[in-house]
C-alpha positions in Angstrom: 159.5 68.7 1.2 159.6 68.3 -2.6 156.3 68.6 -4.4 155.3 68.0 -8.1 152.5 69.7 -9.8 151.2 70.1 -13.4 151.3 73.9 -13.4 153.9 76.6 -13.3 153.6 80.3 -13.2 155.3 82.4 -15.8 157.3 84.1 -13.1 158.6 80.8 -11.8 159.3 79.6 -15.3 161.4 82.8 -16.0 163.1 82.4 -12.6 164.2 78.9 -13.6 165.5 80.0 -17.0 167.7 82.6 -15.2 168.9 80.1 -12.6 170.2 77.7 -15.3 171.7 80.6 -17.4 169.3 80.3 -20.4 168.5 83.2 -22.6 165.7 85.4 -21.2 162.3 85.5 -22.8 159.7 88.2 -22.6 156.8 87.4 -20.3 154.0 87.0 -22.8 156.1 84.8 -25.0 157.0 82.5 -22.1 153.3 82.4 -21.0 152.3 81.4 -24.5 154.8 78.5 -24.5 153.4 77.3 -21.1 149.8 77.6 -22.2 150.4 75.7 -25.5 152.3 72.8 -24.0 150.6 69.4 -24.0 151.9 68.7 -20.6 153.8 70.6 -17.9 155.4 69.3 -14.7 157.0 71.5 -12.1 158.8 70.8 -8.8 159.0 73.0 -5.8 160.3 72.9 -2.2 158.6 75.0 0.4 156.7 76.9 -2.3 159.9 77.8 -4.1 160.3 76.6 -7.7 163.3 74.2 -8.2 162.6 72.5 -11.6 160.2 72.0 -14.5 159.8 70.3 -17.8 157.4 70.6 -20.7 156.1 68.3 -23.4 155.0 69.7 -26.8 153.0 67.3 -28.9 151.2 67.4 -32.2 148.8 64.8 -30.9 150.0 62.5 -33.6 153.4 60.9 -33.8 155.9 63.7 -32.8 156.5 65.0 -29.3 159.2 67.4 -28.1 160.6 67.3 -24.6 161.4 70.9 -23.7 162.7 73.1 -20.9 164.0 70.4 -18.6 165.4 72.7 -15.9 166.6 72.1 -12.4 168.2 74.8 -10.3 171.9 73.9 -9.9 171.8 73.5 -6.2 169.1 70.8 -6.6 170.8 68.9 -9.4 171.9 65.3 -8.7 168.9 64.5 -6.5 166.8 62.7 -9.0 164.5 65.7 -9.7 165.4 65.9 -13.4 164.9 62.2 -13.9 161.5 62.5 -12.2 160.5 65.4 -14.4 161.5 63.7 -17.6 159.9 60.4 -16.6 156.6 62.3 -15.9 156.7 63.8 -19.4 157.4 60.3 -20.9 154.6 58.8 -18.8 152.2 61.5 -20.1 152.9 60.4 -23.7 152.6 56.8 -22.8 149.2 57.5 -21.3 148.0 59.0 -24.5 149.0 56.1 -26.8 146.2 54.3 -28.7 146.5 50.7 -29.9 149.1 50.5 -32.7 150.4 54.1 -32.1 154.1 55.1 -31.9 155.3 58.5 -30.8 158.8 59.7 -31.3 160.0 62.0 -28.5 162.6 64.5 -29.8 164.7 66.8 -27.6 167.9 68.9 -27.6 170.2 68.4 -24.7 171.9 71.3 -23.0 175.6 71.1 -23.8 177.3 68.6 -21.5 174.0 67.0 -20.3 173.8 64.3 -23.0 174.8 61.5 -20.6 171.8 62.3 -18.3 169.4 61.8 -21.2 171.2 58.6 -22.5 170.6 57.1 -19.0 166.8 57.7 -19.6 166.8 55.9 -23.0 167.4 58.8 -25.4 169.8 58.1 -28.3 172.5 60.5 -29.5 172.3 61.9 -32.9 173.9 61.4 -35.3 173.7 57.6 -35.3 173.3 54.9 -37.9 169.7 55.9 -38.6 169.6 59.7 -38.0 171.6 62.7 -38.8 172.5 65.7 -36.5 169.8 67.5 -34.7 169.4 71.0 -36.1 167.7 74.3 -35.3 166.9 77.7 -36.6 166.2 80.7 -34.4 164.2 83.6 -35.8 164.0 87.0 -34.4 
């Protein structure tokens, strides 16, 4: 049975990163990311982690959808959609009258269509340029 919770252990988080072939992180750095998230949602089956997503938010007008991960053998079952929708619902639940919050995200290569189906717009477009990043180490 698939279960959703609002917590994830650092071990499960690191296991998911490995399962989706993302770069490894050191344990304390991963824990800090989890602890400082505005919202976390995780999915498990029979006490085994299968997916998660995080929302990072400045509590103002910018939020960042991060770490949407579903183990490959569980993809295509609606889990990713549920994780993303839970993150969006969290932001919706925090809106005050007159507020607007822009949710930013960076898709994994080849997964853009998944996010478009959920209402995200590709960049660049007529209003916005390319998404960009800068890694520091």
